[in-house]
C-alpha positions as CSV (number, residue, x, y, z in Angstrom):
1,M,18.2,-61.1,35.5
2,T,19.8,-61.8,32.1
3,T,17.8,-63.8,29.6
4,Y,19.7,-65.8,27.1
5,E,17.2,-66.2,24.2
6,Q,17.2,-69.5,22.4
7,T,20.9,-70.5,22.2
8,P,23.0,-67.4,22.7
9,A,26.8,-66.9,22.6
10,R,28.3,-68.3,25.8
11,A,31.3,-67.0,27.6
12,N,34.0,-69.5,28.5
13,G,37.6,-69.6,29.5
14,S,38.9,-69.4,26.0
15,G,36.6,-66.7,24.7
16,V,33.2,-67.1,23.0
17,D,31.6,-70.4,22.2
18,R,29.5,-69.5,19.2
19,D,26.4,-71.5,18.3
20,S,25.5,-72.4,14.8
21,A,24.5,-69.5,12.4
22,S,20.9,-70.6,12.4
23,A,20.7,-70.6,16.2
24,Q,22.4,-67.2,16.4
25,K,19.7,-65.8,14.0
26,E,16.9,-67.2,16.1
27,T,18.5,-65.5,19.1
28,V,18.5,-62.2,17.3
29,K,14.9,-62.6,16.2
30,S,13.8,-63.6,19.7
31,V,15.5,-60.6,21.3
32,Y,14.0,-58.0,18.9
33,L,10.6,-59.5,19.4
34,R,10.9,-58.4,23.0
35,V,12.4,-55.0,22.5
36,A,10.6,-53.8,19.3
37,E,8.1,-51.6,21.1
38,E,10.8,-49.9,23.1
39,Y,13.6,-49.9,20.6
40,D,13.2,-46.3,19.5
41,E,13.5,-45.2,23.2
42,R,16.8,-47.0,23.4
43,I,18.6,-45.7,20.4
44,P,20.2,-43.3,20.1
45,G,21.3,-42.3,23.5
46,N,21.1,-38.8,24.9
47,G,23.9,-36.2,24.7
48,P,26.0,-34.2,22.3
49,S,28.2,-37.1,21.3
50,D,25.2,-39.2,20.4
51,D,23.7,-36.3,18.4
52,M,27.0,-35.9,16.5
53,F,27.3,-39.6,15.8
54,T,23.7,-39.9,14.5
55,R,23.9,-36.8,12.4
56,A,27.1,-38.1,10.7
57,E,25.2,-41.4,9.9
58,R,22.2,-39.5,8.4
59,D,24.3,-37.1,6.4
60,F,26.5,-39.9,5.0
61,L,23.4,-41.7,3.7
62,L,21.2,-38.8,2.5
63,A,24.1,-37.2,0.6
64,R,24.5,-40.4,-1.5
65,V,20.9,-41.3,-2.1
66,H,18.9,-39.3,-4.6
67,P,15.1,-38.9,-5.0
68,G,13.8,-41.7,-7.2
69,D,16.6,-44.1,-6.3
70,R,15.6,-47.7,-5.6
71,V,17.0,-48.4,-2.1
72,L,17.1,-51.5,0.0
73,D,17.5,-50.7,3.7
74,M,18.9,-54.0,5.0
75,G,18.3,-54.7,8.7
76,C,16.0,-51.8,8.7
77,G,14.5,-52.4,12.1
78,T,11.9,-49.9,13.2
79,G,12.7,-47.7,10.2
80,R,15.4,-45.4,11.8
81,F,16.7,-44.7,8.3
82,T,13.9,-46.2,6.2
83,V,11.6,-43.3,7.1
84,P,14.1,-40.5,6.3
85,L,15.0,-42.2,3.0
86,A,11.4,-42.4,2.1
87,E,11.0,-38.7,3.1
88,H,14.0,-38.0,0.9
89,G,12.1,-39.3,-2.1
90,A,13.7,-42.7,-2.6
91,H,11.7,-45.8,-3.4
92,V,12.5,-47.8,-0.3
93,S,12.3,-51.5,0.5
94,G,13.1,-52.7,4.0
95,L,14.4,-56.1,5.1
96,D,14.5,-57.3,8.6
97,I,14.6,-60.6,10.4
98,S,12.1,-59.4,13.0
99,R,8.4,-59.0,12.0
100,S,7.9,-57.1,15.3
101,M,10.4,-54.4,14.3
102,L,8.8,-54.1,10.9
103,D,5.4,-53.6,12.4
104,V,6.8,-50.5,14.2
105,A,8.3,-49.2,11.0
106,E,5.0,-49.6,9.2
107,R,3.2,-47.6,11.8
108,K,5.8,-44.8,11.6
109,L,5.6,-44.7,7.8
110,A,1.8,-44.6,7.8
111,A,1.7,-41.8,10.4
112,R,3.8,-39.7,7.9
113,G,1.8,-40.7,4.8
114,L,4.8,-42.6,3.5
115,H,5.2,-46.1,2.0
116,A,8.0,-48.7,1.8
117,D,8.0,-52.3,0.8
118,L,8.9,-54.0,4.1
119,R,9.8,-57.7,4.0
120,E,10.6,-60.1,6.8
121,G,13.7,-62.1,5.8
122,D,17.3,-63.1,6.1
123,M,20.2,-61.0,4.7
124,A,21.8,-64.3,3.5
125,S,18.9,-64.9,1.2
126,I,17.5,-61.5,0.1
127,P,14.0,-61.9,-1.3
128,F,14.4,-59.6,-4.3
129,P,15.6,-60.3,-7.9
130,D,19.0,-59.6,-9.4
131,D,19.8,-55.9,-10.2
132,S,16.8,-54.6,-8.2
133,F,18.4,-51.6,-6.4
134,D,20.5,-48.5,-7.0
135,T,21.6,-48.6,-3.4
136,V,21.7,-51.0,-0.5
137,T,22.0,-49.4,2.9
138,S,22.6,-51.1,6.3
139,M,23.2,-49.1,9.5
140,L,24.1,-50.8,12.8
141,A,22.7,-54.2,11.6
142,L,25.5,-56.2,10.0
143,M,27.1,-56.9,13.4
144,H,24.3,-59.4,14.0
145,I,25.3,-61.5,11.0
146,P,27.0,-64.8,12.0
147,I,30.6,-64.6,10.8
148,A,30.0,-67.8,8.7
149,D,27.3,-65.9,6.8
150,R,29.3,-62.8,6.0
151,P,30.5,-64.0,2.5
152,T,27.0,-65.0,1.5
153,V,25.5,-61.7,2.7
154,F,28.0,-59.6,0.7
155,A,27.4,-61.8,-2.3
156,E,23.7,-61.3,-2.0
157,V,24.2,-57.5,-1.8
158,R,26.1,-57.6,-5.0
159,R,23.5,-59.7,-6.7
160,V,20.6,-57.4,-5.9
161,L,22.5,-54.2,-6.9
162,R,22.3,-52.9,-10.4
163,P,25.6,-52.6,-12.3
164,G,27.2,-49.4,-10.9
165,G,25.1,-49.6,-7.8
166,R,26.5,-49.0,-4.3
167,M,26.3,-50.2,-0.8
168,L,26.4,-47.8,2.1
169,L,26.9,-49.3,5.5
170,G,27.7,-48.4,9.1
171,V,29.3,-50.9,11.5
172,K,31.2,-51.0,14.8
173,N,34.9,-50.8,14.3
174,S,36.9,-53.7,15.8
175,V,40.2,-51.7,15.5
176,F,38.7,-49.0,17.8
177,E,37.7,-51.9,20.2
178,Q,41.4,-52.8,20.5
179,M,42.0,-49.4,22.0
180,F,38.8,-49.1,24.1
181,T,36.5,-51.9,24.9
182,G,33.8,-49.9,26.6
183,D,30.6,-48.7,24.8
184,R,31.3,-45.0,24.5
185,F,27.8,-43.7,23.7
186,A,25.1,-46.3,24.6
187,S,23.6,-46.3,28.0
188,V,21.2,-49.3,27.8
189,D,22.3,-51.4,24.7
190,V,26.0,-52.1,25.5
191,T,28.5,-54.1,23.5
192,D,30.5,-56.8,25.4
193,V,33.6,-56.8,23.2
194,E,35.3,-59.7,24.8
195,N,32.3,-62.1,24.5
196,K,31.1,-60.7,21.1
197,Q,27.6,-59.9,22.5
198,L,25.2,-57.0,22.6
199,L,23.5,-56.6,26.0
200,F,20.0,-55.1,26.2
201,T,19.8,-53.7,29.8
202,N,17.1,-51.8,31.6
203,T,14.3,-53.2,29.5
204,R,10.7,-52.7,30.3
205,S,10.4,-56.3,31.4
206,G,13.2,-55.8,33.9
207,E,15.2,-58.6,32.2
208,E,18.5,-58.3,30.3
209,Y,18.7,-59.9,26.8
210,V,21.8,-61.0,25.0
211,A,22.4,-61.2,21.2
212,P,25.5,-62.1,19.2
213,W,27.4,-59.1,17.9
214,F,30.5,-59.2,15.7
215,S,32.3,-56.0,14.8
216,F,34.3,-55.4,11.6
217,S,37.8,-54.1,10.9
218,P,38.5,-51.9,7.8
219,Q,40.5,-54.8,6.3
220,E,37.7,-57.3,6.8
221,L,35.3,-55.0,5.0
222,T,37.7,-54.3,2.1
223,T,38.3,-58.1,1.7
224,L,34.6,-59.0,1.9
225,F,33.8,-56.5,-0.8
226,A,36.8,-57.5,-3.0
227,T,35.8,-61.2,-2.7
228,V,32.4,-60.5,-4.3
229,G,33.9,-58.1,-6.9
230,M,33.0,-54.8,-5.4
231,T,35.3,-51.8,-4.7
232,V,35.4,-49.8,-1.5
233,T,35.3,-46.1,-2.7
234,L,35.1,-44.5,0.8
235,M,36.1,-45.6,4.2
236,R,35.1,-43.0,6.8
237,G,35.7,-43.1,10.6
238,N,32.6,-42.0,12.5
239,S,33.5,-40.2,15.7
240,P,37.3,-40.6,15.6
241,I,37.6,-37.6,18.0
242,A,34.2,-37.2,19.8
243,A,34.5,-40.8,21.1
244,W,37.3,-39.7,23.3
245,L,35.6,-36.5,24.7
246,A,33.2,-36.2,27.6
247,D,29.7,-34.9,26.9
248,E,30.4,-32.1,29.3
249,V,33.2,-30.9,26.9
250,L,31.0,-31.3,23.8
251,A,28.1,-29.4,25.4
252,D,30.1,-26.3,24.5
253,K,28.8,-25.4,21.0
254,G,32.1,-23.9,20.0
255,I,34.0,-27.0,20.8
256,A,31.3,-29.3,19.3
257,D,31.4,-27.3,16.0
258,F,35.2,-27.5,15.9
259,V,35.2,-31.2,16.5
260,T,32.5,-31.7,13.8
261,R,34.7,-29.8,11.3
262,M,37.8,-31.7,12.2
263,E,36.0,-35.1,12.0
264,G,34.6,-34.1,8.6
265,F,38.2,-33.8,7.5
266,L,40.0,-36.5,9.5
267,G,37.3,-39.1,9.1
268,D,38.2,-39.5,5.5
269,V,42.0,-39.3,5.8
270,A,44.2,-42.4,6.4
271,P,45.1,-43.6,8.9
272,F,42.6,-41.6,11.0
273,N,39.6,-43.1,9.0
274,H,40.5,-46.5,10.4
275,F,40.2,-45.4,14.0
276,G,36.6,-44.2,14.2
277,Y,34.3,-45.6,16.8
278,H,32.3,-46.8,13.9
279,L,33.0,-47.1,10.2
280,L,30.9,-45.6,7.4
281,V,31.7,-47.3,4.1
282,E,30.7,-46.9,0.4
283,A,31.4,-49.8,-2.0
284,V,30.4,-49.9,-5.7
285,K,29.5,-52.8,-8.0
286,P,31.2,-52.7,-11.3
287,M,29.3,-51.6,-14.4
288,I,30.1,-54.9,-16.2
């Protein structure tokens, strides 16, 4: 049974009939209320390809965040990266639309003797003053933003970054989706590319939940940053090779190591960087 929380995106003959931005946000909030306690069991999936994907995300972030940096983890959820960033020595704040997800993050931080300033709120109205952060991060969360809110969210990111500060993000790549509409890694949280939805299957309740989900192209990201006066300094494709290989192939350590080395090179080289399963992006706010 599929549960459409609040007013979800609806499939019709011409594509997706999107509800208002506020209704879409309520849908997302309602879904994560129901999956918060099981979320960490659902992501990431199991297998070599998932491990490579997650390691690439983590390395991308931690290589660019330094101990003592003020970091906002936007759409932080259960702290998948909030916790490692705090362990890394950053002064971390977390923002998420779901109080239930933040409750899980708080328990994880407390269990490790760590602290982060966790706030329930909307990315389109970030509850922090101007110039508050050295870095804003957002991994696998921006796809839930209603398309109408995208310019506002990126403007808010620029506002809360100090001059010279950077945003680090990870999003699903809509260019990859033109080549392959399936969800390569996930086994329970599956993207429905055609209808712009994320399907939460095999939940503890036995129900399926649906939330809006809008991927980004490299050009869309470059334009969104340029519009708010920020410059993309790195566009990396995450899993431009591994996404096409079966886990049975990647289970061979020699092959996995070779693929990792090749992706470390090709992921930053045009045009290969535009064909990753996901995109990892760094953008900088000007000093003046």
